C-alpha positions as CSV (number, residue, x, y, z in Angstrom):
1,X,0.0,0.0,0.0
2,X,1.5,3.4,-1.0
3,X,1.3,6.5,1.1
4,X,-1.7,7.9,-0.9
5,X,-3.7,4.7,-0.3
6,X,-2.9,4.9,3.4
7,X,-4.0,8.5,3.5
8,X,-7.3,7.7,1.8
9,X,-7.9,4.7,4.0
10,X,-7.4,6.9,7.1
11,X,-9.4,9.8,5.8
12,X,-12.6,10.3,7.6
13,X,-15.7,9.0,5.7
14,X,-18.3,11.7,5.5
15,X,-22.0,11.3,4.8
16,X,-23.2,12.8,1.5
17,X,-26.8,13.7,0.6
18,X,-27.8,12.3,-2.8
19,X,-30.5,14.5,-4.1
20,X,-33.5,12.2,-4.8
21,X,-36.8,13.2,-6.4
22,X,-39.8,11.9,-4.6
23,X,-42.3,11.5,-7.3
24,X,-45.8,9.9,-6.9
25,X,-45.6,6.2,-7.7
26,X,-48.8,4.2,-7.7
27,X,-49.0,1.5,-5.0
28,X,-49.5,-2.1,-6.2
29,X,-52.8,-3.6,-5.1
30,X,-51.0,-5.7,-2.5
31,X,-49.1,-2.6,-1.2
32,X,-52.4,-0.6,-1.0
33,X,-54.1,-3.3,1.0
34,X,-51.1,-3.8,3.3
35,X,-50.9,0.0,3.9
36,X,-54.7,0.3,4.5
37,X,-54.5,-2.5,7.1
38,X,-51.4,-1.0,8.7
39,X,-53.1,2.4,9.1
40,X,-56.1,0.7,10.7
41,X,-53.8,-0.9,13.3
42,X,-52.3,2.5,14.3
43,X,-55.3,2.9,16.6
44,X,-54.2,-0.1,18.7
45,X,-50.6,0.9,19.1
46,X,-49.7,1.9,22.6
47,X,-46.1,3.1,22.2
48,X,-45.4,6.7,23.2
49,X,-42.7,7.3,20.6
50,X,-44.4,5.6,17.6
51,X,-44.5,8.1,14.7
52,X,-45.5,6.8,11.3
53,X,-43.5,7.6,8.1
54,X,-45.0,8.9,4.9
55,X,-45.3,5.5,3.5
56,X,-46.2,6.7,0.0
57,X,-42.9,8.6,-0.1
58,X,-41.0,5.5,1.2
59,X,-42.7,3.4,-1.6
60,X,-41.7,6.0,-4.2
61,X,-38.1,6.1,-3.2
62,X,-37.7,2.4,-2.7
63,X,-39.2,1.8,-6.1
64,X,-36.5,4.0,-7.7
65,X,-33.6,2.1,-6.2
66,X,-31.9,-1.1,-7.3
67,X,-33.4,-4.0,-5.3
68,X,-31.2,-5.7,-2.7
69,X,-31.4,-5.8,1.1
70,X,-33.1,-3.3,3.3
71,X,-33.0,-3.0,7.1
72,X,-35.4,-0.6,8.8
73,X,-34.1,0.9,12.0
74,X,-36.9,1.5,14.5
75,X,-39.3,-0.5,12.3
76,X,-42.4,0.2,14.3
77,X,-45.3,-1.7,12.8
78,X,-43.1,-3.0,10.0
79,X,-44.9,-1.2,7.2
80,X,-41.7,0.0,5.4
81,X,-40.2,-3.5,5.9
82,X,-43.4,-5.0,4.3
83,X,-43.5,-2.5,1.5
84,X,-39.9,-3.2,0.7
85,X,-40.6,-6.9,0.5
86,X,-43.6,-6.3,-1.8
87,X,-41.2,-4.4,-4.1
88,X,-38.8,-7.3,-4.1
89,X,-36.3,-6.4,-1.4
90,X,-34.9,-8.9,1.1
91,X,-36.0,-6.8,4.1
92,X,-35.9,-6.9,7.9
93,X,-36.4,-4.5,10.8
94,X,-35.1,-3.8,14.2
95,X,-37.6,-2.5,16.8
96,X,-36.7,-1.6,20.4
97,X,-40.2,-1.9,21.8
98,X,-40.8,-5.7,22.4
99,X,-44.6,-5.4,22.2
100,X,-44.5,-3.4,19.0
101,X,-42.0,-5.8,17.5
102,X,-44.3,-8.8,18.2
103,X,-47.3,-6.9,16.8
104,X,-45.3,-6.2,13.6
105,X,-44.2,-9.8,13.2
106,X,-47.9,-10.9,13.4
107,X,-48.9,-8.2,11.0
108,X,-46.3,-9.2,8.4
109,X,-47.2,-12.9,8.7
110,X,-50.9,-12.1,8.3
111,X,-50.0,-10.6,4.9
112,X,-47.9,-13.6,3.9
113,X,-44.6,-11.6,4.2
114,X,-41.4,-13.3,5.3
115,X,-39.5,-10.3,6.6
116,X,-38.0,-10.6,10.1
117,X,-38.3,-8.2,12.9
118,X,-35.6,-8.3,15.6
119,X,-36.2,-6.8,19.1
120,X,-33.3,-4.5,20.0
121,X,-31.6,-1.3,19.2
122,X,-30.1,-0.5,15.8
123,X,-27.4,1.5,17.6
124,X,-26.2,-1.8,19.2
125,X,-26.9,-4.4,16.6
126,X,-27.7,-4.5,12.9
127,X,-27.2,-6.8,9.9
128,X,-25.2,-5.5,7.0
129,X,-27.6,-4.3,4.3
130,X,-27.5,-2.4,1.0
131,X,-30.1,0.0,2.3
132,X,-31.1,1.3,5.8
133,X,-34.3,3.2,6.4
134,X,-34.9,5.2,9.6
135,X,-37.3,7.9,10.8
136,X,-34.9,9.5,13.3
137,X,-35.6,11.7,16.2
138,X,-33.9,15.1,15.6
139,X,-31.5,14.6,18.5
140,X,-30.4,11.2,17.2
141,X,-29.5,12.1,13.6
142,X,-25.7,12.3,14.4
143,X,-25.8,9.0,16.1
144,X,-27.7,7.4,13.2
145,X,-25.3,8.8,10.6
146,X,-22.3,7.7,12.7
147,X,-23.8,4.2,13.0
148,X,-24.5,4.0,9.3
149,X,-20.9,5.0,8.5
150,X,-19.6,2.3,10.9
151,X,-21.5,-0.6,9.5
152,X,-22.7,0.1,6.0
153,X,-20.9,-1.4,3.0
154,X,-19.2,1.2,0.6
155,X,-22.2,1.2,-1.7
156,X,-24.8,1.3,1.2
157,X,-27.5,3.9,1.3
158,X,-29.2,5.5,4.3
159,X,-32.8,6.6,3.7
160,X,-33.5,8.9,6.5
161,X,-36.7,10.9,7.3
162,X,-36.2,14.4,8.5
163,X,-39.9,14.8,9.5
164,X,-42.8,13.0,8.0
165,X,-42.5,14.3,4.4
166,X,-38.8,14.8,4.0
167,X,-36.9,11.7,3.0
168,X,-33.2,11.9,2.0
169,X,-30.9,9.3,0.5
170,X,-27.4,9.5,2.1
171,X,-24.2,7.6,1.2
172,X,-20.8,7.5,2.8
173,X,-18.0,9.1,0.8
174,X,-14.3,9.4,1.5
175,X,-12.9,12.8,0.6
176,X,-10.2,12.8,-2.2
């Protein structure tokens, strides 16, 4: 390894915002039914920090990306995990609330989906994935980005919600 390679390898990786266009993309019939059922179940969720994503935006962005693996951090009811599977991703989720994780497993199974939901914190454990999806609390954005940079493969993408209607696609990039 020459000195330039060593310098690049030791250079801090930074997170870069890929500008993505969120364009309306029609839901498939299966996705529409899954989402309708999920929204009905919101009424039964007793978790103080459960905040739903804009699932139509998630569908639109996921539909634009090359299929691969997706891990949703803080997967809640598992709706993004399920929508990703319907689109052809190999998807999974991590949910810290044990009761919500169990409800989401049942919900996915009832719709014939095979995605797994692990109970735990994505800041402590996480499978390597091509794509990560998270609706982060504002105070946790730096921790989320740092965790992504620690574990994501070089071509990995972080789909992060900054509020319900703002979804960004981030990648790690070494400065040259």
